[in-house]
DOKENU-383613 format. One record per residue (C-alpha): residue number from 1; x, z, y. Coordinates in steps of 0.05 Angstrom, whole numbers, always signed. Example, Ala and Ser with C-alpha at 12.3 -4.5 7.8 and 13.67 -1.06 7.14 Angstrom:
<nodes>
resi->1 px->+246 pz->+156 py->-90 $
resi->2 px->+273 pz->+143 py->-21 $
</nodes>
This chain:
<nodes>
resi->1 px->+5669 pz->-1172 py->+1946 $
resi->2 px->+5597 pz->-1164 py->+1924 $
resi->3 px->+5573 pz->-1211 py->+1978 $
resi->4 px->+5613 pz->-1251 py->+2028 $
resi->5 px->+5556 pz->-1255 py->+2077 $
resi->6 px->+5532 pz->-1183 py->+2083 $
resi->7 px->+5574 pz->-1143 py->+2131 $
resi->8 px->+5567 pz->-1078 py->+2171 $
resi->9 px->+5612 pz->-1079 py->+2232 $
resi->10 px->+5631 pz->-1037 py->+2292 $
resi->11 px->+5685 pz->-1049 py->+2344 $
resi->12 px->+5699 pz->-1093 py->+2403 $
resi->13 px->+5720 pz->-1165 py->+2409 $
resi->14 px->+5787 pz->-1148 py->+2444 $
resi->15 px->+5808 pz->-1105 py->+2386 $
resi->16 px->+5788 pz->-1161 py->+2338 $
resi->17 px->+5829 pz->-1212 py->+2377 $
resi->18 px->+5890 pz->-1166 py->+2374 $
resi->19 px->+5881 pz->-1156 py->+2299 $
resi->20 px->+5870 pz->-1231 py->+2291 $
resi->21 px->+5936 pz->-1246 py->+2325 $
resi->22 px->+5971 pz->-1195 py->+2280 $
resi->23 px->+5937 pz->-1226 py->+2219 $
resi->24 px->+5958 pz->-1297 py->+2240 $
resi->25 px->+6030 pz->-1275 py->+2251 $
resi->26 px->+6032 pz->-1244 py->+2182 $
resi->27 px->+6004 pz->-1307 py->+2150 $
resi->28 px->+6053 pz->-1351 py->+2187 $
resi->29 px->+6110 pz->-1307 py->+2165 $
resi->30 px->+6085 pz->-1311 py->+2093 $
resi->31 px->+6088 pz->-1386 py->+2096 $
resi->32 px->+6164 pz->-1382 py->+2095 $
resi->33 px->+6160 pz->-1347 py->+2028 $
resi->34 px->+6101 pz->-1385 py->+1998 $
resi->35 px->+6098 pz->-1457 py->+2021 $
resi->36 px->+6029 pz->-1467 py->+1990 $
resi->37 px->+5997 pz->-1413 py->+2033 $
resi->38 px->+5962 pz->-1432 py->+2097 $
resi->39 px->+5911 pz->-1401 py->+2144 $
resi->40 px->+5844 pz->-1421 py->+2114 $
resi->41 px->+5804 pz->-1396 py->+2174 $
resi->42 px->+5847 pz->-1436 py->+2221 $
resi->43 px->+5840 pz->-1499 py->+2180 $
resi->44 px->+5765 pz->-1491 py->+2173 $
resi->45 px->+5756 pz->-1480 py->+2248 $
resi->46 px->+5791 pz->-1547 py->+2259 $
resi->47 px->+5735 pz->-1581 py->+2220 $
resi->48 px->+5676 pz->-1551 py->+2257 $
resi->49 px->+5657 pz->-1500 py->+2309 $
resi->50 px->+5591 pz->-1481 py->+2275 $
resi->51 px->+5592 pz->-1413 py->+2242 $
resi->52 px->+5554 pz->-1437 py->+2180 $
resi->53 px->+5603 pz->-1495 py->+2170 $
resi->54 px->+5663 pz->-1448 py->+2177 $
resi->55 px->+5634 pz->-1397 py->+2128 $
resi->56 px->+5616 pz->-1451 py->+2078 $
resi->57 px->+5686 pz->-1481 py->+2084 $
resi->58 px->+5720 pz->-1414 py->+2069 $
resi->59 px->+5670 pz->-1398 py->+2014 $
resi->60 px->+5685 pz->-1465 py->+1980 $
resi->61 px->+5760 pz->-1451 py->+1985 $
resi->62 px->+5751 pz->-1381 py->+1955 $
resi->63 px->+5711 pz->-1410 py->+1898 $
resi->64 px->+5767 pz->-1460 py->+1883 $
resi->65 px->+5819 pz->-1404 py->+1886 $
resi->66 px->+5779 pz->-1359 py->+1840 $
resi->67 px->+5772 pz->-1417 py->+1790 $
resi->68 px->+5847 pz->-1430 py->+1793 $
resi->69 px->+5864 pz->-1356 py->+1783 $
resi->70 px->+5815 pz->-1353 py->+1724 $
resi->71 px->+5845 pz->-1415 py->+1692 $
resi->72 px->+5917 pz->-1393 py->+1699 $
resi->73 px->+5898 pz->-1323 py->+1674 $
resi->74 px->+5867 pz->-1353 py->+1612 $
resi->75 px->+5930 pz->-1394 py->+1601 $
resi->76 px->+5974 pz->-1332 py->+1606 $
resi->77 px->+5926 pz->-1291 py->+1562 $
resi->78 px->+5932 pz->-1343 py->+1507 $
resi->79 px->+6006 pz->-1326 py->+1502 $
resi->80 px->+5994 pz->-1251 py->+1496 $
resi->81 px->+5964 pz->-1204 py->+1445 $
resi->82 px->+5949 pz->-1130 py->+1433 $
resi->83 px->+5979 pz->-1083 py->+1485 $
resi->84 px->+6010 pz->-1136 py->+1532 $
resi->85 px->+5943 pz->-1173 py->+1534 $
resi->86 px->+5905 pz->-1109 py->+1548 $
resi->87 px->+5952 pz->-1090 py->+1605 $
resi->88 px->+5949 pz->-1160 py->+1636 $
resi->89 px->+5873 pz->-1159 py->+1636 $
resi->90 px->+5873 pz->-1089 py->+1667 $
resi->91 px->+5921 pz->-1115 py->+1721 $
resi->92 px->+5875 pz->-1173 py->+1736 $
resi->93 px->+5815 pz->-1127 py->+1742 $
resi->94 px->+5854 pz->-1080 py->+1787 $
resi->95 px->+5874 pz->-1139 py->+1831 $
resi->96 px->+5803 pz->-1162 py->+1843 $
resi->97 px->+5780 pz->-1091 py->+1857 $
resi->98 px->+5837 pz->-1079 py->+1907 $
resi->99 px->+5826 pz->-1147 py->+1940 $
resi->100 px->+5753 pz->-1130 py->+1952 $
resi->101 px->+5766 pz->-1060 py->+1980 $
resi->102 px->+5825 pz->-1083 py->+2022 $
resi->103 px->+5786 pz->-1139 py->+2055 $
resi->104 px->+5722 pz->-1098 py->+2064 $
resi->105 px->+5765 pz->-1050 py->+2104 $
resi->106 px->+5772 pz->-1103 py->+2158 $
resi->107 px->+5697 pz->-1104 py->+2167 $
resi->108 px->+5695 pz->-1031 py->+2188 $
resi->109 px->+5730 pz->-1040 py->+2254 $
resi->110 px->+5714 pz->-1112 py->+2275 $
resi->111 px->+5656 pz->-1140 py->+2315 $
resi->112 px->+5614 pz->-1181 py->+2328 $
resi->113 px->+5589 pz->-1192 py->+2257 $
resi->114 px->+5602 pz->-1267 py->+2253 $
resi->115 px->+5674 pz->-1256 py->+2274 $
resi->116 px->+5683 pz->-1199 py->+2225 $
resi->117 px->+5658 pz->-1243 py->+2169 $
resi->118 px->+5711 pz->-1295 py->+2182 $
resi->119 px->+5770 pz->-1247 py->+2185 $
resi->120 px->+5748 pz->-1213 py->+2121 $
resi->121 px->+5741 pz->-1279 py->+2084 $
resi->122 px->+5809 pz->-1300 py->+2110 $
resi->123 px->+5837 pz->-1237 py->+2081 $
resi->124 px->+5807 pz->-1255 py->+2013 $
resi->125 px->+5837 pz->-1324 py->+2017 $
resi->126 px->+5907 pz->-1298 py->+2035 $
resi->127 px->+5907 pz->-1247 py->+1978 $
resi->128 px->+5882 pz->-1300 py->+1929 $
resi->129 px->+5939 pz->-1347 py->+1950 $
resi->130 px->+5990 pz->-1293 py->+1939 $
resi->131 px->+5962 pz->-1275 py->+1870 $
resi->132 px->+5960 pz->-1347 py->+1848 $
resi->133 px->+6032 pz->-1357 py->+1870 $
resi->134 px->+6053 pz->-1295 py->+1831 $
resi->135 px->+6019 pz->-1319 py->+1767 $
resi->136 px->+6049 pz->-1388 py->+1775 $
resi->137 px->+6118 pz->-1357 py->+1780 $
resi->138 px->+6104 pz->-1316 py->+1718 $
resi->139 px->+6087 pz->-1379 py->+1679 $
resi->140 px->+6150 pz->-1414 py->+1704 $
resi->141 px->+6191 pz->-1356 py->+1678 $
resi->142 px->+6157 pz->-1349 py->+1611 $
resi->143 px->+6157 pz->-1423 py->+1595 $
resi->144 px->+6232 pz->-1421 py->+1589 $
resi->145 px->+6226 pz->-1378 py->+1527 $
resi->146 px->+6191 pz->-1431 py->+1483 $
resi->147 px->+6190 pz->-1506 py->+1476 $
resi->148 px->+6129 pz->-1549 py->+1488 $
resi->149 px->+6113 pz->-1586 py->+1423 $
resi->150 px->+6067 pz->-1646 py->+1422 $
resi->151 px->+6042 pz->-1680 py->+1359 $
resi->152 px->+5988 pz->-1678 py->+1306 $
resi->153 px->+5956 pz->-1619 py->+1270 $
resi->154 px->+5917 pz->-1616 py->+1205 $
resi->155 px->+5887 pz->-1555 py->+1172 $
resi->156 px->+5853 pz->-1547 py->+1105 $
resi->157 px->+5869 pz->-1531 py->+1033 $
resi->158 px->+5945 pz->-1530 py->+1028 $
resi->159 px->+5948 pz->-1560 py->+1098 $
resi->160 px->+5970 pz->-1522 py->+1160 $
resi->161 px->+6016 pz->-1576 py->+1184 $
resi->162 px->+6044 pz->-1601 py->+1250 $
resi->163 px->+6078 pz->-1669 py->+1258 $
resi->164 px->+6114 pz->-1681 py->+1324 $
resi->165 px->+6101 pz->-1746 py->+1362 $
resi->166 px->+6145 pz->-1803 py->+1338 $
resi->167 px->+6169 pz->-1765 py->+1276 $
resi->168 px->+6156 pz->-1771 py->+1202 $
resi->169 px->+6173 pz->-1698 py->+1191 $
resi->170 px->+6122 pz->-1643 py->+1186 $
resi->171 px->+6124 pz->-1568 py->+1194 $
resi->172 px->+6083 pz->-1510 py->+1168 $
resi->173 px->+6053 pz->-1469 py->+1226 $
resi->174 px->+6070 pz->-1395 py->+1228 $
resi->175 px->+6080 pz->-1344 py->+1283 $
resi->176 px->+6032 pz->-1301 py->+1322 $
resi->177 px->+5972 pz->-1287 py->+1276 $
resi->178 px->+5921 pz->-1289 py->+1332 $
resi->179 px->+5946 pz->-1356 py->+1357 $
resi->180 px->+5951 pz->-1387 py->+1287 $
resi->181 px->+5880 pz->-1362 py->+1271 $
resi->182 px->+5853 pz->-1389 py->+1337 $
resi->183 px->+5887 pz->-1457 py->+1324 $
resi->184 px->+5856 pz->-1461 py->+1255 $
resi->185 px->+5786 pz->-1442 py->+1278 $
resi->186 px->+5788 pz->-1489 py->+1337 $
resi->187 px->+5809 pz->-1545 py->+1290 $
resi->188 px->+5750 pz->-1531 py->+1243 $
resi->189 px->+5702 pz->-1530 py->+1302 $
resi->190 px->+5722 pz->-1600 py->+1324 $
resi->191 px->+5735 pz->-1642 py->+1262 $
resi->192 px->+5682 pz->-1683 py->+1226 $
resi->193 px->+5722 pz->-1701 py->+1164 $
resi->194 px->+5772 pz->-1668 py->+1118 $
resi->195 px->+5845 pz->-1674 py->+1139 $
resi->196 px->+5825 pz->-1707 py->+1204 $
resi->197 px->+5883 pz->-1714 py->+1254 $
resi->198 px->+5878 pz->-1677 py->+1320 $
resi->199 px->+5928 pz->-1680 py->+1377 $
resi->200 px->+5960 pz->-1613 py->+1390 $
resi->201 px->+6004 pz->-1587 py->+1447 $
resi->202 px->+6036 pz->-1522 py->+1425 $
resi->203 px->+6087 pz->-1474 py->+1452 $
resi->204 px->+6137 pz->-1450 py->+1402 $
resi->205 px->+6201 pz->-1470 py->+1365 $
resi->206 px->+6217 pz->-1513 py->+1305 $
resi->207 px->+6256 pz->-1476 py->+1252 $
resi->208 px->+6288 pz->-1521 py->+1201 $
resi->209 px->+6325 pz->-1464 py->+1167 $
resi->210 px->+6261 pz->-1439 py->+1133 $
resi->211 px->+6238 pz->-1474 py->+1070 $
resi->212 px->+6165 pz->-1488 py->+1057 $
resi->213 px->+6140 pz->-1533 py->+1000 $
resi->214 px->+6132 pz->-1606 py->+1021 $
resi->215 px->+6150 pz->-1589 py->+1093 $
resi->216 px->+6214 pz->-1597 py->+1133 $
resi->217 px->+6211 pz->-1527 py->+1163 $
resi->218 px->+6162 pz->-1484 py->+1202 $
resi->219 px->+6135 pz->-1480 py->+1273 $
resi->220 px->+6141 pz->-1410 py->+1302 $
resi->221 px->+6078 pz->-1413 py->+1345 $
resi->222 px->+6071 pz->-1371 py->+1408 $
resi->223 px->+6012 pz->-1406 py->+1442 $
resi->224 px->+5963 pz->-1463 py->+1437 $
resi->225 px->+5959 pz->-1505 py->+1500 $
resi->226 px->+5913 pz->-1561 py->+1476 $
resi->227 px->+5877 pz->-1585 py->+1413 $
resi->228 px->+5833 pz->-1647 py->+1417 $
resi->229 px->+5821 pz->-1716 py->+1388 $
resi->230 px->+5884 pz->-1759 py->+1395 $
resi->231 px->+5894 pz->-1816 py->+1443 $
resi->232 px->+5951 pz->-1868 py->+1444 $
resi->233 px->+5967 pz->-1850 py->+1517 $
resi->234 px->+5988 pz->-1780 py->+1497 $
resi->235 px->+6021 pz->-1790 py->+1429 $
resi->236 px->+6021 pz->-1852 py->+1386 $
resi->237 px->+5982 pz->-1842 py->+1321 $
resi->238 px->+6020 pz->-1846 py->+1256 $
resi->239 px->+6021 pz->-1916 py->+1226 $
resi->240 px->+5957 pz->-1934 py->+1191 $
resi->241 px->+5916 pz->-1879 py->+1223 $
resi->242 px->+5858 pz->-1877 py->+1271 $
resi->243 px->+5830 pz->-1820 py->+1313 $
resi->244 px->+5780 pz->-1802 py->+1258 $
resi->245 px->+5817 pz->-1820 py->+1194 $
resi->246 px->+5841 pz->-1766 py->+1146 $
resi->247 px->+5915 pz->-1758 py->+1133 $
resi->248 px->+5961 pz->-1714 py->+1093 $
resi->249 px->+6014 pz->-1721 py->+1147 $
resi->250 px->+6065 pz->-1732 py->+1092 $
resi->251 px->+6069 pz->-1807 py->+1090 $
resi->252 px->+6064 pz->-1822 py->+1165 $
resi->253 px->+6118 pz->-1871 py->+1187 $
resi->254 px->+6159 pz->-1862 py->+1251 $
resi->255 px->+6126 pz->-1893 py->+1312 $
resi->256 px->+6188 pz->-1935 py->+1327 $
resi->257 px->+6177 pz->-1980 py->+1266 $
resi->258 px->+6146 pz->-2047 py->+1284 $
resi->259 px->+6121 pz->-2067 py->+1215 $
resi->260 px->+6052 pz->-2039 py->+1197 $
resi->261 px->+6048 pz->-2001 py->+1133 $
resi->262 px->+5995 pz->-1995 py->+1081 $
resi->263 px->+5943 pz->-1940 py->+1085 $
resi->264 px->+5970 pz->-1875 py->+1055 $
resi->265 px->+5942 pz->-1856 py->+988 $
resi->266 px->+5885 pz->-1806 py->+992 $
resi->267 px->+5908 pz->-1739 py->+965 $
resi->268 px->+5858 pz->-1701 py->+924 $
resi->269 px->+5836 pz->-1638 py->+960 $
resi->270 px->+5861 pz->-1579 py->+920 $
resi->271 px->+5815 pz->-1522 py->+905 $
resi->272 px->+5832 pz->-1454 py->+933 $
resi->273 px->+5873 pz->-1413 py->+884 $
resi->274 px->+5824 pz->-1356 py->+891 $
resi->275 px->+5753 pz->-1349 py->+918 $
resi->276 px->+5715 pz->-1283 py->+920 $
resi->277 px->+5643 pz->-1278 py->+943 $
resi->278 px->+5603 pz->-1214 py->+952 $
resi->279 px->+5539 pz->-1193 py->+986 $
resi->280 px->+5536 pz->-1130 py->+1029 $
resi->281 px->+5466 pz->-1119 py->+1054 $
resi->282 px->+5448 pz->-1179 py->+1096 $
resi->283 px->+5519 pz->-1205 py->+1099 $
resi->284 px->+5556 pz->-1252 py->+1053 $
resi->285 px->+5632 pz->-1246 py->+1049 $
resi->286 px->+5672 pz->-1305 py->+1022 $
resi->287 px->+5747 pz->-1295 py->+1016 $
resi->288 px->+5797 pz->-1350 py->+998 $
resi->289 px->+5870 pz->-1356 py->+980 $
resi->290 px->+5906 pz->-1421 py->+996 $
resi->291 px->+5978 pz->-1408 py->+974 $
resi->292 px->+6002 pz->-1355 py->+1023 $
resi->293 px->+5941 pz->-1359 py->+1068 $
resi->294 px->+5888 pz->-1305 py->+1058 $
resi->295 px->+5824 pz->-1311 py->+1099 $
resi->296 px->+5752 pz->-1286 py->+1095 $
resi->297 px->+5689 pz->-1312 py->+1126 $
resi->298 px->+5629 pz->-1266 py->+1136 $
resi->299 px->+5560 pz->-1297 py->+1147 $
resi->300 px->+5491 pz->-1273 py->+1166 $
resi->301 px->+5427 pz->-1313 py->+1177 $
resi->302 px->+5379 pz->-1304 py->+1235 $
resi->303 px->+5303 pz->-1303 py->+1235 $
resi->304 px->+5254 pz->-1321 py->+1290 $
resi->305 px->+5188 pz->-1355 py->+1306 $
resi->306 px->+5185 pz->-1424 py->+1276 $
resi->307 px->+5253 pz->-1421 py->+1243 $
resi->308 px->+5262 pz->-1464 py->+1181 $
resi->309 px->+5321 pz->-1471 py->+1133 $
resi->310 px->+5344 pz->-1532 py->+1172 $
resi->311 px->+5340 pz->-1499 py->+1240 $
resi->312 px->+5361 pz->-1428 py->+1221 $
resi->313 px->+5416 pz->-1400 py->+1267 $
resi->314 px->+5476 pz->-1371 py->+1231 $
resi->315 px->+5533 pz->-1326 py->+1253 $
resi->316 px->+5601 pz->-1338 py->+1219 $
resi->317 px->+5656 pz->-1286 py->+1229 $
resi->318 px->+5726 pz->-1308 py->+1207 $
resi->319 px->+5773 pz->-1251 py->+1191 $
resi->320 px->+5848 pz->-1261 py->+1183 $
resi->321 px->+5912 pz->-1221 py->+1184 $
resi->322 px->+5917 pz->-1165 py->+1236 $
resi->323 px->+5841 pz->-1156 py->+1233 $
resi->324 px->+5834 pz->-1215 py->+1280 $
resi->325 px->+5762 pz->-1240 py->+1286 $
resi->326 px->+5734 pz->-1306 py->+1311 $
resi->327 px->+5658 pz->-1312 py->+1317 $
resi->328 px->+5621 pz->-1377 py->+1310 $
resi->329 px->+5547 pz->-1375 py->+1328 $
resi->330 px->+5513 pz->-1439 py->+1301 $
resi->331 px->+5448 pz->-1468 py->+1326 $
resi->332 px->+5429 pz->-1528 py->+1281 $
resi->333 px->+5390 pz->-1586 py->+1312 $
resi->334 px->+5395 pz->-1555 py->+1381 $
resi->335 px->+5433 pz->-1574 py->+1443 $
resi->336 px->+5456 pz->-1517 py->+1488 $
resi->337 px->+5505 pz->-1539 py->+1541 $
resi->338 px->+5528 pz->-1473 py->+1570 $
resi->339 px->+5541 pz->-1401 py->+1548 $
resi->340 px->+5496 pz->-1379 py->+1606 $
resi->341 px->+5435 pz->-1400 py->+1565 $
resi->342 px->+5454 pz->-1355 py->+1506 $
resi->343 px->+5443 pz->-1280 py->+1515 $
resi->344 px->+5467 pz->-1229 py->+1465 $
resi->345 px->+5443 pz->-1158 py->+1453 $
resi->346 px->+5454 pz->-1104 py->+1401 $
resi->347 px->+5395 pz->-1057 py->+1392 $
resi->348 px->+5380 pz->-1035 py->+1463 $
resi->349 px->+5447 pz->-1055 py->+1492 $
resi->350 px->+5445 pz->-1121 py->+1530 $
resi->351 px->+5511 pz->-1160 py->+1530 $
resi->352 px->+5482 pz->-1219 py->+1568 $
resi->353 px->+5517 pz->-1286 py->+1566 $
resi->354 px->+5588 pz->-1285 py->+1540 $
resi->355 px->+5624 pz->-1326 py->+1594 $
resi->356 px->+5691 pz->-1326 py->+1556 $
resi->357 px->+5659 pz->-1364 py->+1497 $
resi->358 px->+5665 pz->-1438 py->+1485 $
resi->359 px->+5609 pz->-1488 py->+1471 $
resi->360 px->+5615 pz->-1545 py->+1421 $
resi->361 px->+5558 pz->-1595 py->+1415 $
resi->362 px->+5555 pz->-1651 py->+1364 $
resi->363 px->+5504 pz->-1688 py->+1322 $
resi->364 px->+5492 pz->-1627 py->+1278 $
resi->365 px->+5475 pz->-1579 py->+1335 $
resi->366 px->+5511 pz->-1528 py->+1379 $
resi->367 px->+5566 pz->-1479 py->+1363 $
resi->368 px->+5586 pz->-1420 py->+1407 $
resi->369 px->+5657 pz->-1398 py->+1394 $
resi->370 px->+5679 pz->-1328 py->+1414 $
resi->371 px->+5754 pz->-1324 py->+1407 $
resi->372 px->+5780 pz->-1277 py->+1462 $
resi->373 px->+5809 pz->-1222 py->+1418 $
resi->374 px->+5808 pz->-1166 py->+1469 $
resi->375 px->+5733 pz->-1177 py->+1482 $
resi->376 px->+5717 pz->-1182 py->+1408 $
resi->377 px->+5759 pz->-1122 py->+1389 $
resi->378 px->+5743 pz->-1075 py->+1447 $
resi->379 px->+5672 pz->-1094 py->+1469 $
resi->380 px->+5634 pz->-1133 py->+1416 $
resi->381 px->+5658 pz->-1106 py->+1349 $
resi->382 px->+5645 pz->-1031 py->+1364 $
resi->383 px->+5573 pz->-1048 py->+1382 $
resi->384 px->+5563 pz->-1091 py->+1320 $
resi->385 px->+5591 pz->-1037 py->+1274 $
resi->386 px->+5548 pz->-982 py->+1304 $
resi->387 px->+5484 pz->-1023 py->+1312 $
resi->388 px->+5425 pz->-1040 py->+1269 $
resi->389 px->+5402 pz->-1108 py->+1295 $
resi->390 px->+5436 pz->-1166 py->+1332 $
resi->391 px->+5392 pz->-1208 py->+1378 $
resi->392 px->+5409 pz->-1275 py->+1408 $
resi->393 px->+5362 pz->-1305 py->+1460 $
resi->394 px->+5367 pz->-1379 py->+1478 $
resi->395 px->+5340 pz->-1400 py->+1546 $
resi->396 px->+5314 pz->-1469 py->+1563 $
resi->397 px->+5341 pz->-1460 py->+1634 $
resi->398 px->+5392 pz->-1411 py->+1662 $
resi->399 px->+5341 pz->-1386 py->+1713 $
resi->400 px->+5290 pz->-1368 py->+1659 $
resi->401 px->+5276 pz->-1295 py->+1647 $
resi->402 px->+5258 pz->-1304 py->+1574 $
resi->403 px->+5272 pz->-1354 py->+1518 $
resi->404 px->+5270 pz->-1361 py->+1442 $
resi->405 px->+5293 pz->-1298 py->+1408 $
resi->406 px->+5330 pz->-1295 py->+1341 $
resi->407 px->+5350 pz->-1232 py->+1304 $
resi->408 px->+5397 pz->-1214 py->+1247 $
resi->409 px->+5408 pz->-1149 py->+1210 $
resi->410 px->+5475 pz->-1113 py->+1218 $
resi->411 px->+5464 pz->-1076 py->+1153 $
resi->412 px->+5525 pz->-1086 py->+1108 $
resi->413 px->+5573 pz->-1111 py->+1162 $
resi->414 px->+5618 pz->-1050 py->+1158 $
resi->415 px->+5626 pz->-1057 py->+1083 $
resi->416 px->+5636 pz->-1132 py->+1088 $
resi->417 px->+5692 pz->-1123 py->+1139 $
resi->418 px->+5726 pz->-1071 py->+1096 $
resi->419 px->+5723 pz->-1118 py->+1036 $
resi->420 px->+5752 pz->-1175 py->+1078 $
resi->421 px->+5808 pz->-1133 py->+1108 $
resi->422 px->+5828 pz->-1106 py->+1040 $
resi->423 px->+5830 pz->-1176 py->+1012 $
resi->424 px->+5874 pz->-1202 py->+1068 $
resi->425 px->+5920 pz->-1141 py->+1071 $
resi->426 px->+5931 pz->-1138 py->+996 $
resi->427 px->+5944 pz->-1212 py->+988 $
resi->428 px->+5881 pz->-1222 py->+947 $
resi->429 px->+5894 pz->-1163 py->+900 $
resi->430 px->+5829 pz->-1126 py->+902 $
</nodes>
């Protein structure tokens, strides 16, 4: 609903009471099928008789339900790609539109206004409960198709390795290209040292029948549940390691051993087998080959009032197999704590704040990661490829109407993307 407090009503209280009784009977019947559902209006009325208190109570409940639906939708979306992902997002949009129209319908025959408000909000709550239950059931069904794997992940030159908790074996990570690319980019966004260990919770299967040099098999990845700095409470670190120490994940001893071992020898970081750099207009394309991994990174600098080389914002676009793109907007020496303070526009088209993006803040500045593939592919990329100038405005406060504006040319992006996609698709044979 556009507003939960603006209602136009017409009808009599007796009719409302009759409809309320019908509504309550339906909700009570639904409780037998969904134990987690309950009559929100009824519960809120037990807490207070004041209309404002009741409305605030239901509004708070609806906010929590919407947050839960959004979180579980993001969890499901991480396990989907291409057509299934598009269809799921269309289904979610259709649900919210139907929920609004279905509950607004109650307002057209109920009165007085304060009573009509409550029954309409109760309708929203009931439909939200049912949708959340449906999505929870979907996850319960889908989770049976893959194992939950917990351990340590390292990515870098010749490293794309996962080591399960309590094991000295390691596995090369393969599987869904979008998920593998997202895992790698999220790793790079968090680490502060080469070959740093991060705790990873993945969904997938271990395949020991596949050979990979210096590995015991491969992980067939289907989804990334969590990637973050490790803690002993979740998964004991390999012997001789700390949360920030680098590791090759090849000499880590099993957790069960009591005797401490010496620090593993530092392995020299191998240079990429192939590196190609080329300028296309304002864009730099840098493509690398690390064994069987082919990736490209496109970069453009921004200009603006008072910008120096140390504070210049930069957009990095990582391109991998399947034309998957992950965007990383970097703001050096600047702390921005929410995507709501960063507004994007292409030429005269305002995109506003990208709510699906993620914010990373460290001692070097702020990074805004845009990884949702359907948004990048369907909404953002077409505008970038057809536009002339990309603008990013940074607000000091979310309520500000204007902020600092930075611009970058889109000249050369099309050719840079073509170069990157040809490099990845051909296996570096340009």
